[in-house]
N, C-alpha and C positions, 0 to 999 in steps of 0.2 A: 436544486442540484441540476447542472447542465447535462446535455447529452453525453459529452465526453467523459464527465465524472461518473455517470451511471455505467457507461460502457466499460470503463477501466475497473470500476468496483466489481461489476459482474464477472469480468475476466479473471481478476485476482481472487475471487471468492472460491475458485476451484482449489481444492485442498492440496493438490499436487503443486500447483504454481505458488500457492500461499507458502507452503513449506519450503519450496525451492528458493523463494525470495529471502526468507529468513535465514536459511542455511548458508546461502552464498554471501549475503551482505552482513549479517549480524554474527554468524557463527564461523566466519572465516573460511567457508567452504566445507566444513565438517558436517556430515549428514546427521545432525543431532535430532532434528524434528522429522518424525516419520508421519507422512500424511495420513496413514491408516489409523493413527491414534488421535487425529484431530476431530473435534465435534463442534458443530455450530453453536455459538453462544449469543445471547441477546446483545444488541448493539446500543440499546438505550440505557443510559445511566441517569438516574434521577433520585432526588431526595425531596421529601415533602414533610414538613413539620409545622409547629406553631410559628416558626420564624419565616415561613414562606416556602416557595417551590423552586427547584433548580433541576434542569435537565440538559444532558449532553448526549449527542448521538455519534457513536464511533462509525467508521467506515466498515470495517470487517473485524469481527471478534471470534476467536476460536478457543475452546477449552482443549488442553492437551493432557492426555493420560499417559504417564510414564509406566514402565514395566512393573515398578513396585506399587502401582496403583495411586501414587501421588499425582496431584493435579497442578496445572498452572493455567493462567489466562493470558492468551497472546492476542494482541490487537494491532491492526495495521491502519495507519492513517495515510491516505493518498493526498498529497499536497501539490496542486498545480501552480498555485500562486504563493508569493512570499507572504508570510504571516509574522509580523514583528512581535506578536504576543504568543508565539508558538510554545515556548517552554511553560508559560503559565497555563495555557490551554491544555497541554498534555498532563501537567501536574494535577490539574483539576479533574481531568478524566480518570487519572489513576486513583486519586483520592475518592472519587465517587464509586469506582469499582471496589475499593476496599470497604467503603461505607456500606455498600449493598451486601457484601459478604458478612459484615458485622451485624447488620440488621437480621439477616437470615439466621445467624448464630443465636442472637437474642430471642428470636421467635421460637427456635427449636428448644431453647433452654427453659421456656415457660413450663414445659412438662417434666422438668428435671429438678432434682433437689440441689440447691446451690449451697456451697460451703463457705462460711465466713462472710464478713462484711464486704470484702473486696468483690467476691462473686455476686453477692446479693445486690449491691449497689450498681454494678456495671452490667449485670445480667450476662456476664461472660465468665466461663470457667477458666481456671488457671491452665488447663490442658488444651483449651480451644486454640486452633490455629487458623490463619487465613491463607488463601492461595496467593502465590506471587503473581504479580501482573507485569507483563512486559509489553511495552508499546514501541513500535517502530514507525518513524515518520519517513515515508518514501517520497522524495521530491521529484516530480516529473516535469517541472517548469522549464521554460526556455531561458529565462533570465538567471544571472548568477545570484545565488542565494547570499544575501548580505544581512540576513536577519539573525537574531540571537539563537543560540543552541543550548543555553543554560540560563538559569534564573540570575546568576551573577552578571551575565551579559546584559541583562535588562536593567541592572541597577547602576546608579552613579555613586561610586564610592569616592567622594571627594577627599582630599588630603586630610581634612580635619576629622573624618569619620572612617578612614581606612582601617583603623584598628578594630572596627566592628565586623569586618569581612569574615574573620575567623569564627565568629559566633553566629553567622547567618548560614544555615545549611545550604550547600550547593546542590543544585538539581540539574543534571545534564540529560538531555533527551537523546535517545537512540536515533540518529539521523543518517540518511544516505541520500546523496544527490545522484540520481541515476544517470544524469547527463554526463557527470564527471567520473562515474564509476568505471574503473579500468578492467574489472574482472567479469564483465557480462558474458564472456565466452565460456565461463565456468558454470553457468546455469545448466542444470541437468534436464530441464523440461523445455517445452517450446517457448518458454519465457526468454530464452537466449535469442531466438529469432525475433520475437516481439520487441524486445528491448532494442535490438539493432535497427529494426525498421521504424520504431517509434521516433527515434531521433533523426530519421531521414525524411519524416513525413512532410516537411515544408520545402523539400527540394526533390523534384522529380529526378534530377540528374544523380543526386546522392543515393536515392532509393534504388534506381535502376542499377547503379554500380554495386550496391549491397546485394541485390538479388543475383547479379551476375557472379559474384564471388562466393555466394553461399548457396550451394546446390540444394539444400533442404527446402528452399523456397519453391522448388518444383513440385513438392508434395506437402504443402503447408496445411495444417488442420484448419477446419472452417472457423473455429472459435477465434484463432489468432488472426485469420484473414479478415473477419468481420470486425474484430476489435480495432485493427489497424485502419480499415476503411471508414469506420464510424468516427474516428478521431482525426481524420484527415479530410482534405477537400475532395477526395475522389469518391467518398461514400455516396454521393448523390447521383453518380452516373447510372443511367437507366440500364446500360448493358450488363451491369453486375447482377441484375436480378436473377439471371439464369443459373447462378451459382448457389442459390439459396438452399437447394436440397442436397448439395454435395458435401460429403464428409471431409474429403481432401481436395485441394485446389492447386493448380499450377499457377502460382502468382504471376510468373512471367507472361504466360499466355493470356491470363485475365487482363493484365494491364496493357499488353500489346494490342488486344482487341478493343479495349475501352478507353484507356488513357490517351492513346495516340489520337483517337477520334476527338477527344476533348481538346487536345493540343491544336488540332486543325481548326477548331473554332475559337482559338485564341486564349485557352486556359493559361498557357505559359508562353509568352512571346520570347523569342530569342533562342529557343531550342529547336533544332532542325527536325523536320518530320523524318521519322525513321531512326532517330537516335536510340530510343528505348528498344526498338526491334533489333537493332544491330547489337546492342549490349546483351540482349537475351540469347543470342545465337551461341 
């Protein structure tokens, strides 16, 4: 896992941001997921039996406890590059999550009396239930996503076998392309600022313009500041070290003092010295 992936994973592991991302993209802005009801969950999904061993690692997984004490498993997959096998990969992760629950149920039932041949053979009681598993694929890449978003998209239903389509269960992934997402201004947390800055990271001119038009950048929280700098070219500037101990940072001032110095050394030719300073006024 690269530095950028680790930084993004760490940033979105915050329960407030995690809930905000799901509420805004998957729930249509409705505040369905309360971050106070989220609990960290294991990210490793594995199965081992006489047929071999299989393991998949999720980026971030949380258990969600509703008011009536029912539970759900919510997983976030951060995707920076196009994966043409994404639907199959997500389907396998979801199946392993269900399989793990089933194994736990069978283990618990060893100490209980099972009724009838159905429960005895399966080691699962008729009343046993598994938790729903929701997986969101958040694509943060620069390229246009041209990969499949469902199992059917990965299949070639030629004319002579088209009639089989209705018998092949469709499996669509929950997918959001953050670069094309139009409602990032609706995020309730600092994820709004992060999302806006993230897609400006390859252009100093665009980023300076964003900072100019979004006053919250004058008091940006340190987590967001370092997440942005770590996934952009400015993260290596030595002048940024003095901001390590600060909880809030004036992004405009930080970049004015350090980014312009980098430009003087040729970090980005063609941008006039003083452009960023002017935009920050």
